[in-house]
C-alpha positions as CSV (number, residue, x, y, z in Angstrom):
1,M,63.6,-39.6,-99.6
2,K,66.0,-42.2,-100.9
3,V,68.2,-44.6,-99.4
4,Y,71.6,-46.2,-99.9
5,G,73.8,-48.8,-97.9
6,A,70.9,-51.9,-97.6
7,S,68.7,-53.9,-100.6
8,K,65.8,-52.0,-101.8
9,K,62.5,-53.2,-103.3
10,F,59.0,-51.4,-104.4
11,I,56.2,-53.1,-104.4
12,N,53.0,-52.3,-107.1
13,F,49.5,-51.9,-105.0
14,T,47.6,-50.4,-107.7
15,G,45.3,-52.4,-110.1
16,F,44.0,-52.2,-113.7
17,G,42.1,-49.0,-112.6
18,G,44.5,-47.6,-110.8
19,D,42.4,-47.1,-107.3
20,N,41.3,-51.3,-106.5
21,I,44.4,-53.1,-104.9
22,D,44.8,-56.7,-105.4
23,N,44.0,-58.5,-102.5
24,R,46.5,-61.5,-103.8
25,V,49.2,-59.0,-103.9
26,I,48.5,-58.1,-100.1
27,D,47.9,-61.3,-99.0
28,M,51.5,-62.5,-100.9
29,D,53.2,-59.3,-99.4
30,S,52.3,-59.6,-96.0
31,K,53.5,-63.6,-96.0
32,K,56.6,-62.2,-97.3
33,L,56.3,-58.9,-94.0
34,E,56.1,-61.8,-91.5
35,K,59.0,-63.9,-92.9
36,D,61.2,-61.1,-93.1
37,Q,61.0,-60.5,-89.8
38,A,61.2,-63.8,-88.5
39,W,64.4,-64.1,-89.8
40,L,65.4,-61.2,-88.8
41,S,64.5,-61.9,-85.1
42,I,66.7,-65.1,-85.8
43,A,69.7,-62.9,-87.6
44,M,69.9,-60.8,-84.1
45,E,69.4,-63.9,-82.2
46,G,72.8,-65.3,-83.3
47,A,74.2,-62.4,-83.6
48,N,77.1,-63.7,-81.5
49,D,76.4,-62.2,-78.1
50,G,74.0,-59.3,-79.4
51,F,72.7,-56.5,-81.5
52,W,73.3,-52.8,-81.4
53,G,72.3,-50.0,-82.9
54,L,73.1,-46.0,-83.7
55,D,70.3,-43.9,-84.5
56,I,72.2,-40.8,-85.3
57,L,68.9,-38.9,-86.2
58,Q,67.5,-39.3,-82.7
59,N,71.6,-39.7,-80.8
60,R,70.1,-42.1,-79.1
61,I,72.3,-46.0,-79.1
62,Y,70.2,-49.3,-78.9
63,Y,71.5,-53.1,-77.6
64,N,70.6,-56.1,-76.4
65,G,72.3,-59.2,-76.0
66,S,74.7,-60.7,-73.6
67,Y,76.1,-57.1,-72.6
68,R,72.5,-56.7,-71.5
69,E,72.2,-59.6,-69.1
70,Y,74.9,-58.5,-67.7
71,F,73.3,-55.6,-65.7
72,D,69.4,-56.1,-66.0
73,G,69.4,-60.2,-66.6
74,D,67.2,-59.4,-69.3
75,K,68.4,-59.9,-73.1
76,S,65.7,-57.0,-74.4
77,T,67.0,-54.1,-76.7
78,M,67.8,-51.1,-74.2
79,Y,68.1,-47.5,-75.3
80,I,70.3,-44.7,-73.9
81,P,71.8,-41.6,-74.8
82,R,74.8,-41.6,-77.3
83,E,76.3,-39.2,-74.4
84,F,76.6,-42.7,-71.9
85,L,79.3,-43.8,-74.5
86,K,81.9,-43.3,-72.3
87,E,80.5,-44.8,-68.8
88,M,80.1,-48.1,-71.4
89,I,84.0,-48.2,-72.6
90,H,87.5,-48.1,-70.3
91,P,88.8,-44.5,-70.6
92,L,92.2,-45.7,-72.3
93,D,90.3,-47.1,-75.2
94,L,87.4,-44.7,-75.5
95,E,89.3,-42.3,-78.0
96,Q,90.6,-45.0,-80.1
97,V,86.6,-46.0,-80.8
98,K,85.6,-42.6,-81.2
99,D,88.4,-42.2,-84.3
100,S,87.1,-45.3,-85.5
101,L,83.9,-44.3,-85.5
102,E,83.8,-41.1,-87.1
103,R,86.7,-42.3,-90.0
104,Y,84.2,-44.5,-90.6
105,L,81.4,-43.1,-91.0
106,K,83.0,-40.0,-93.4
107,R,83.5,-43.3,-95.4
108,E,87.7,-43.1,-94.7
109,I,87.1,-47.2,-94.0
110,P,85.2,-49.7,-95.7
111,V,84.0,-50.8,-92.5
112,F,83.9,-50.4,-88.5
113,K,85.3,-52.9,-86.5
114,I,87.0,-52.6,-83.4
115,E,88.1,-54.3,-80.2
116,C,88.0,-52.6,-76.9
117,R,87.4,-53.0,-73.1
118,I,83.6,-52.5,-72.1
119,A,82.3,-51.8,-69.0
120,V,80.4,-55.1,-66.9
121,N,80.1,-53.2,-64.1
122,S,81.1,-51.0,-61.3
123,S,84.7,-51.7,-61.4
124,S,85.6,-54.4,-64.3
125,Y,86.2,-54.7,-68.0
126,E,85.8,-57.2,-70.9
127,W,87.2,-57.0,-74.3
128,V,85.0,-56.9,-76.9
129,L,84.7,-56.9,-81.0
130,I,82.1,-54.4,-81.6
131,Q,81.8,-54.4,-85.9
132,G,79.0,-52.8,-88.4
133,K,78.1,-50.8,-91.4
134,G,75.8,-48.4,-91.6
135,I,72.9,-46.4,-94.3
136,W,73.6,-42.8,-95.7
137,D,71.3,-40.3,-97.2
138,E,71.4,-38.9,-100.8
139,N,72.9,-36.0,-99.4
140,N,76.1,-38.7,-98.3
141,K,74.8,-38.1,-94.3
142,P,75.0,-41.0,-91.9
143,L,71.4,-42.1,-90.7
144,Y,72.3,-45.0,-89.1
145,L,75.1,-47.9,-87.8
146,A,74.1,-51.3,-86.5
147,G,76.3,-54.6,-86.0
148,S,76.6,-57.1,-83.9
149,Y,79.2,-57.3,-80.8
150,T,81.7,-60.7,-79.4
151,L,82.2,-61.3,-76.6
152,L,86.1,-62.2,-76.4
153,K,86.3,-64.4,-72.9
154,D,83.9,-67.4,-75.2
155,F,86.9,-67.9,-78.0
156,K,90.1,-69.8,-77.3
157,Y,91.7,-67.3,-79.6
158,A,90.6,-64.3,-77.7
159,A,92.7,-65.0,-74.5
160,S,95.7,-66.5,-77.1
161,Y,95.8,-62.7,-78.6
162,H,94.9,-60.4,-75.2
163,Y,97.3,-62.6,-73.4
164,D,100.7,-59.9,-73.7
165,T,98.8,-57.2,-73.4
166,E,96.5,-57.8,-70.4
167,K,100.1,-59.6,-68.9
168,K,102.1,-55.5,-69.7
169,L,98.7,-54.0,-68.5
170,K,99.0,-55.3,-65.0
171,E,102.5,-55.1,-65.1
172,T,102.4,-51.5,-65.8
173,S,100.2,-50.9,-62.9
174,V,102.4,-52.2,-60.7
175,L,105.0,-50.7,-61.8
176,L,103.0,-47.2,-61.4
177,N,101.9,-48.8,-58.2
178,T,104.9,-49.6,-56.5
179,I,106.2,-45.9,-57.6
180,F,102.7,-44.3,-56.6
181,D,103.8,-45.6,-52.9
182,S,107.3,-45.7,-53.0
183,I,107.5,-41.6,-53.2
184,P,108.3,-39.9,-50.3
185,D,105.8,-37.0,-50.3
186,P,102.1,-37.4,-49.9
187,I,99.9,-37.5,-53.0
188,Y,96.4,-38.7,-53.4
189,I,94.1,-37.9,-56.1
190,K,90.2,-37.0,-55.7
191,D,87.1,-37.2,-57.7
192,T,84.8,-33.5,-58.8
193,E,82.6,-34.6,-55.7
194,D,86.4,-34.2,-53.6
195,R,86.1,-38.2,-52.7
196,I,89.5,-39.6,-52.2
197,I,89.7,-42.3,-55.6
198,K,93.7,-43.5,-54.8
199,C,96.5,-42.1,-52.5
200,N,99.7,-43.7,-51.4
201,A,101.4,-45.2,-48.6
202,A,102.8,-40.9,-47.2
203,A,99.7,-39.9,-47.5
204,L,97.9,-42.8,-44.7
205,A,101.0,-42.7,-42.6
206,L,100.3,-38.5,-42.6
207,W,97.0,-39.0,-42.1
208,G,96.9,-41.7,-39.5
209,H,94.9,-43.9,-41.3
210,V,94.4,-47.1,-43.3
211,R,93.5,-47.4,-46.8
212,E,89.9,-48.6,-46.2
213,D,88.6,-45.4,-43.4
214,V,90.0,-43.1,-46.8
215,I,89.0,-44.8,-50.2
216,G,85.8,-42.9,-51.3
217,K,85.3,-40.9,-49.0
218,K,85.5,-37.0,-48.8
219,C,88.3,-35.1,-45.9
220,T,85.6,-33.7,-44.0
221,D,83.8,-38.0,-43.5
222,I,87.2,-38.5,-41.6
223,K,88.5,-35.7,-39.9
224,M,91.9,-35.7,-41.6
225,C,92.1,-32.5,-43.3
226,H,92.3,-28.7,-41.7
227,K,89.6,-26.1,-43.0
228,L,92.0,-23.8,-44.7
229,C,93.5,-27.1,-46.8
230,R,89.4,-28.1,-48.1
231,E,88.6,-24.1,-49.1
232,S,91.4,-22.9,-50.1
233,I,93.2,-25.8,-52.0
234,T,90.2,-28.4,-53.5
235,K,87.9,-25.3,-54.1
236,K,90.3,-23.0,-55.9
237,A,91.6,-25.6,-57.3
238,Y,87.8,-26.5,-58.9
239,Q,86.8,-23.1,-59.4
240,S,90.2,-21.9,-61.8
241,K,91.0,-24.7,-62.5
242,K,94.8,-24.5,-62.3
243,A,97.7,-25.6,-60.0
244,T,97.3,-24.2,-56.5
245,R,99.8,-24.0,-53.9
246,V,98.9,-22.9,-50.0
247,Q,101.3,-23.5,-47.3
248,Q,99.7,-23.8,-43.7
249,Y,101.0,-25.2,-39.6
250,I,98.6,-28.1,-38.3
251,K,98.7,-27.7,-34.5
252,Q,97.9,-31.4,-34.1
253,S,101.2,-33.2,-35.6
254,E,103.1,-29.9,-35.4
255,K,104.2,-30.0,-38.7
256,W,104.2,-26.6,-41.2
257,L,103.2,-28.2,-45.0
258,D,103.4,-27.2,-48.8
259,I,100.2,-28.4,-50.7
260,M,99.8,-28.2,-54.1
261,A,96.5,-29.2,-55.8
262,Y,96.8,-29.5,-59.6
263,P,93.1,-30.4,-61.5
264,V,93.3,-32.9,-64.6
265,L,90.8,-31.4,-67.0
266,D,88.9,-33.2,-70.4
267,K,90.0,-31.8,-73.4
268,D,87.2,-31.6,-75.0
269,T,85.2,-29.8,-72.4
270,N,87.7,-28.9,-70.1
271,E,85.9,-29.6,-67.1
272,V,87.7,-30.7,-64.3
273,Q,88.2,-34.6,-64.0
274,L,90.2,-35.4,-61.4
275,L,92.3,-33.8,-58.7
276,I,95.9,-34.7,-58.0
277,E,97.0,-32.8,-55.0
278,H,101.0,-33.3,-53.7
279,V,102.0,-32.4,-49.7
280,K,105.1,-31.8,-48.9
281,D,106.5,-31.5,-45.1
282,I,108.2,-28.1,-45.6
283,T,109.2,-27.9,-41.9
284,D,112.5,-27.9,-41.1
285,L,112.7,-25.6,-44.1
286,K,110.2,-23.2,-42.1
287,K,112.3,-23.9,-39.0
288,A,115.2,-23.1,-41.1
289,E,113.5,-19.6,-42.6
290,L,112.5,-18.5,-39.0
291,I,116.0,-18.6,-37.6
292,L,117.3,-16.9,-40.7
293,Q,114.7,-14.5,-40.2
294,E,115.6,-13.8,-36.2
295,N,119.1,-14.0,-37.1
296,I,118.2,-10.7,-39.6
297,K,116.3,-9.0,-37.8
298,Y,119.1,-9.5,-34.9
299,Q,121.8,-7.9,-37.3
300,E,119.5,-5.1,-38.1
301,K,119.3,-4.3,-34.6
302,L,122.9,-4.9,-34.8
303,L,123.3,-2.4,-37.8
304,E,120.7,0.4,-36.5
305,E,123.0,0.5,-32.7
306,A,126.1,0.6,-35.2
307,E,124.8,3.2,-36.9
308,R,123.7,4.8,-34.1
309,N,126.8,5.1,-32.1
310,N,128.7,5.8,-35.7
311,K,126.7,8.6,-35.3
312,V,127.0,9.3,-31.8
313,K,130.7,9.4,-32.1
314,T,131.3,11.3,-35.4
315,E,129.2,14.2,-34.0
316,Y,130.8,13.8,-30.9
317,F,134.8,14.4,-32.6
318,A,132.8,17.1,-34.8
319,N,131.8,18.7,-31.6
320,I,135.6,17.7,-30.2
321,S,137.4,18.8,-33.1
322,H,135.5,22.4,-33.5
323,E,135.6,23.1,-29.3
324,L,139.4,22.1,-29.6
325,K,140.4,24.9,-33.1
326,T,138.9,27.6,-31.5
327,P,141.2,27.8,-28.2
328,L,144.2,26.4,-31.0
329,N,143.6,29.6,-32.7
330,I,144.0,31.8,-30.5
331,I,147.0,30.3,-29.1
332,L,148.9,30.4,-32.8
333,S,147.7,33.9,-33.8
334,T,149.4,35.1,-30.0
335,L,152.5,33.8,-30.8
336,Q,152.7,35.4,-34.2
337,L,151.6,38.1,-32.2
338,L,154.7,37.2,-30.2
339,E,156.9,36.8,-32.8
340,A,155.8,39.6,-35.2
341,F,155.7,42.9,-32.6
342,Y,158.0,41.4,-29.7
343,L,160.9,40.2,-31.1
344,P,161.4,37.5,-28.8
345,S,165.5,36.3,-28.5
346,Q,166.6,33.7,-29.8
347,K,166.9,31.0,-26.9
348,T,162.7,32.1,-27.1
349,S,161.7,32.1,-30.6
350,K,163.4,28.0,-30.7
351,Y,160.4,28.1,-28.3
352,T,158.0,29.5,-30.0
353,H,158.8,28.0,-33.2
354,I,157.8,24.2,-31.4
355,M,154.5,25.7,-30.1
356,K,153.5,26.5,-33.2
357,Q,154.7,23.4,-35.3
358,N,152.4,21.7,-32.9
359,C,149.7,24.1,-33.2
360,Y,150.3,23.5,-36.4
361,R,149.7,19.2,-36.8
362,L,147.2,19.5,-34.3
363,L,145.5,22.5,-36.7
364,R,145.9,19.5,-39.2
365,L,144.4,17.6,-37.4
366,L,141.5,18.6,-36.8
367,N,140.5,20.0,-40.3
368,N,141.4,15.9,-41.6
369,I,138.5,14.8,-39.0
370,I,135.7,18.1,-40.1
371,D,136.4,16.7,-43.4
372,M,135.9,12.8,-42.8
373,T,132.7,14.5,-40.3
374,K,131.4,16.0,-43.3
375,I,131.8,13.3,-45.9
376,D,130.1,10.7,-43.7
377,S,127.4,13.1,-43.2
378,G,127.3,14.1,-46.6
379,F,127.7,18.0,-46.1
380,F,131.4,18.1,-47.7
381,K,131.2,18.9,-51.5
382,L,133.1,19.5,-54.6
383,H,133.4,22.8,-56.5
384,L,134.2,21.8,-59.8
385,E,135.5,24.7,-62.6
386,N,137.5,23.8,-65.5
387,A,141.4,24.4,-65.2
388,D,144.7,22.8,-66.8
389,I,145.2,20.3,-64.7
390,V,148.8,19.8,-65.3
391,Y,149.6,23.6,-64.3
392,V,148.1,23.2,-60.8
393,V,149.6,20.2,-60.2
394,Q,153.2,21.1,-61.0
395,Q,152.7,24.3,-59.1
396,I,151.7,22.3,-55.5
397,T,154.6,20.1,-56.7
398,L,156.6,23.4,-56.6
399,S,154.9,25.0,-53.3
400,V,156.7,22.3,-51.6
401,E,159.7,22.3,-53.1
402,Q,161.9,24.2,-50.3
403,Y,160.6,22.0,-47.8
404,I,161.7,18.9,-49.6
405,K,165.1,20.1,-50.5
406,N,165.5,21.3,-46.9
407,K,165.3,17.6,-45.9
408,S,168.0,16.9,-48.9
409,I,165.4,15.0,-50.7
410,N,165.6,15.3,-54.2
411,L,161.8,16.5,-55.6
412,L,161.2,15.6,-59.7
413,F,157.9,16.7,-61.5
414,E,157.8,15.6,-65.3
415,S,154.6,15.5,-67.7
416,K,153.9,14.3,-71.2
417,I,151.5,16.2,-71.8
418,D,151.7,20.3,-71.5
419,K,148.5,20.4,-70.7
420,Q,144.9,19.7,-69.8
421,I,141.9,21.4,-69.0
422,M,139.2,19.4,-67.4
423,A,136.7,19.7,-63.8
424,F,137.8,19.6,-60.7
425,D,138.0,21.0,-57.3
426,A,141.4,23.2,-57.1
427,E,141.5,23.4,-53.2
428,K,140.7,19.0,-52.8
429,I,143.6,18.4,-55.5
430,E,146.3,20.5,-53.6
431,R,144.8,18.5,-50.3
432,I,145.3,15.3,-51.9
433,M,148.4,16.2,-53.7
434,L,150.1,18.0,-50.5
435,N,149.3,15.4,-48.4
436,L,151.2,12.7,-50.5
437,L,153.8,14.5,-51.0
438,S,153.8,15.2,-47.0
439,N,153.9,11.5,-46.9
440,A,156.4,10.7,-49.4
441,A,159.4,13.3,-47.6
442,K,157.8,11.6,-44.0
443,F,159.2,8.2,-45.1
444,T,161.7,8.5,-47.5
445,P,165.7,8.5,-46.2
446,Q,168.5,12.4,-46.9
447,G,169.3,11.3,-50.6
448,G,166.2,9.8,-51.5
449,F,163.6,11.6,-54.7
450,I,160.5,12.2,-54.8
451,K,159.6,12.1,-58.5
452,V,155.4,13.6,-59.4
453,G,154.3,12.4,-62.9
454,V,151.2,12.9,-65.4
455,E,150.2,11.6,-67.8
456,K,146.7,11.3,-70.1
457,R,145.7,8.0,-70.9
458,D,142.5,7.6,-73.3
459,R,140.3,10.2,-71.3
460,N,141.6,9.6,-68.1
461,I,144.5,11.6,-66.6
462,I,147.2,9.7,-64.8
463,I,148.5,11.1,-61.8
464,S,151.6,9.3,-59.5
465,V,153.8,10.1,-56.3
466,K,156.6,7.5,-56.3
467,D,159.2,7.9,-53.7
468,T,162.5,5.9,-52.5
469,G,161.7,5.4,-48.9
470,I,161.1,2.6,-46.7
471,G,158.2,1.2,-48.5
472,I,154.8,-0.4,-47.2
473,P,155.5,-4.0,-45.4
474,L,153.1,-6.7,-47.0
475,R,151.0,-7.1,-43.8
476,K,149.8,-3.4,-44.0
477,Q,148.8,-2.6,-47.7
478,N,146.0,-3.4,-46.7
479,L,145.2,-0.9,-43.9
480,I,146.4,2.1,-45.9
481,F,143.3,3.4,-46.5
482,Q,141.7,2.3,-43.6
483,R,140.7,5.5,-41.0
484,F,143.1,5.4,-38.6
485,G,145.9,2.8,-39.8
486,Q,148.9,3.1,-39.9
487,V,151.5,1.4,-41.6
488,D,154.8,1.4,-38.3
489,S,153.8,0.9,-34.8
490,N,154.1,2.7,-32.1
491,A,157.6,1.5,-31.3
492,T,159.1,2.5,-34.4
493,R,156.6,5.7,-35.1
494,Q,159.4,8.0,-36.5
495,Y,156.4,10.9,-37.7
496,E,153.5,11.3,-35.5
497,G,150.3,10.6,-37.9
498,S,146.3,10.5,-37.5
499,G,146.0,7.6,-39.6
500,I,142.9,9.1,-41.4
501,G,145.2,11.1,-44.0
502,L,145.6,8.7,-46.8
503,S,141.6,7.6,-46.0
504,L,140.7,11.7,-46.6
505,V,143.0,11.3,-49.9
506,K,140.5,8.4,-51.3
507,S,137.5,9.7,-50.0
508,L,138.9,12.7,-52.3
509,V,139.4,11.3,-55.0
510,E,136.6,8.9,-55.2
511,M,134.1,12.6,-55.1
512,H,135.9,13.2,-58.2
513,D,134.8,9.6,-59.9
514,G,138.8,9.2,-59.6
515,T,140.8,5.4,-58.4
516,I,143.8,5.8,-56.3
517,R,146.1,2.7,-56.0
518,F,149.5,1.7,-55.0
519,H,152.3,0.0,-55.4
520,S,155.1,-0.8,-52.7
521,E,158.1,-3.2,-51.6
522,E,159.9,-2.4,-48.3
523,Q,162.9,-0.4,-48.3
524,K,162.0,0.2,-51.9
525,G,159.6,2.5,-52.2
526,T,156.3,3.4,-53.1
527,E,154.2,4.7,-55.7
528,F,150.5,6.2,-55.6
529,I,148.9,6.0,-59.1
530,I,145.4,8.5,-58.6
531,E,143.4,8.2,-61.9
532,L,140.7,11.3,-62.7
533,P,137.8,10.9,-65.4
534,I,138.6,13.8,-68.1
535,K,135.2,15.8,-67.9
536,I,133.9,19.4,-68.6
537,V,131.3,21.1,-66.3
538,Q,129.1,24.6,-67.1
539,E,131.0,27.1,-65.3
540,E,128.9,29.0,-63.4
541,I,129.5,33.3,-63.8
542,K,132.2,33.5,-60.9
543,K,131.7,36.8,-58.4
544,P,134.4,38.8,-57.7
545,V,137.2,38.1,-55.6
546,K,137.4,39.8,-52.3
547,N,140.7,41.2,-51.6
548,E,142.9,39.7,-49.1
549,S,147.1,38.1,-48.8
550,N,146.8,35.1,-50.5
551,S,150.4,34.6,-51.0
552,Y,149.4,34.8,-47.1
553,K,147.4,32.0,-47.3
554,K,149.3,29.7,-49.5
555,V,152.0,29.7,-46.9
556,E,149.6,28.6,-43.8
557,I,148.1,26.1,-46.0
558,L,151.6,24.5,-46.3
559,N,152.8,25.0,-42.9
560,I,150.0,23.0,-41.7
561,E,149.6,20.5,-44.4
562,L,153.6,19.9,-44.3
563,S,153.5,20.2,-40.5
564,D,155.0,16.8,-40.2
565,I,158.5,17.1,-41.9
566,Y,158.6,20.8,-41.7
567,E,161.6,21.6,-39.3
């Protein structure tokens, strides 16, 4: 094998015949070998503070001299595994030494020479100058590396050379320690054996120990951590190699703690080197959370009671409405029989008319209550059919024309479109329009007018009912669509009303996926605006309609819905 990087010399041991050895040559070379070994020993002894070597094939390091003497009091050669290098060199310098060594072995730099800190005992380091050269084989693979090292503390120039660096390191260390101790939350650092190697003042305050009682000991030794902390945080963080969090209650101090464990991994081996744990006192937060949870439970309880009471109230109104409607229908039927067959006198006719009118009002109220109950219970359904909305609104308006003219109020219908086929429930639209027209007539004085309008905007139909009545006071406008909400007070109310008519209207409009709004000024009038989306439904085959008097039914509906204005 050829060796490069060092001087080489070959000696001929064969004589003339080829089989005999010249003794004079052997004696000469033996003396020269002893002389070379002596020179090598002197060189090694004089190699500053010591000699070192790296056997790449055997993967081990050997060294002697002053550094060796620090540990064992012996300068003789010591052999150690190459992996032990990370235990000798300061952690902040280790990557730089490895990088410089690899670059030299690849022949990227001409000389291996570097300054770094090496451990002289378990807690202190010394600056050292390391330099050397290597030997490669014919395949350019490194075999050996050897050289000397010099402890820089023995040289006067080293003090000035490293003074600024050490000063900055000390200042940085002091600053970091100050910041570390100033953090209000407890923070501590553990090694792989679960021993605490550093902690701040907040951690000591939390545990109630001084620093000497903590450093170098396990949590179990000083009994300062809960079992849950040791098993759930430290162990899990080591095993998962991921940040781990747990919240726990410490009974002794009556505190809630949020504990986070952050494993610090070696970038080469991906093994956990250190574990940083951060503790945060969340007692106040937990108390607020518990209070909030109690309030939520209390509010949920109140809501359940309100829903239960509302259900009872709704059922009560529904039952009362049905119970009242039966005798009321009997009374109304009896009055109709009296009018039809007994031909009462003019005097008695006046009283029967008043009785009928009040029966209609009661029926309207009961119908509204029953319908609102159905809507609340989810039993009120729309029967959508494709029809001309313009024609339906026009016919409803014309049907009340005589009622409104009897009050000396002008009624006008105006449409900007001739026809619009869309899906809607004609009966519900009639309820909506009759309610709005009844309200308009109720609060419009003689000589005023009511205008019904229809127009199309984009994919919507706009239906408006505008009057020149007394208007709605600003302070009362937010009550218009509320159930049992009324505009005028008991003292000034001109017409009786339940206060649920507009609430029912709003519900019916929204069931058509529409909206209703209004504009009003006192003593100038009010305008209600309904906006319905234009849509078409697939109609079912209609069943044959039973033969009945639709005209009579229509009159009865008008009498009921307009009972507030009919005299």
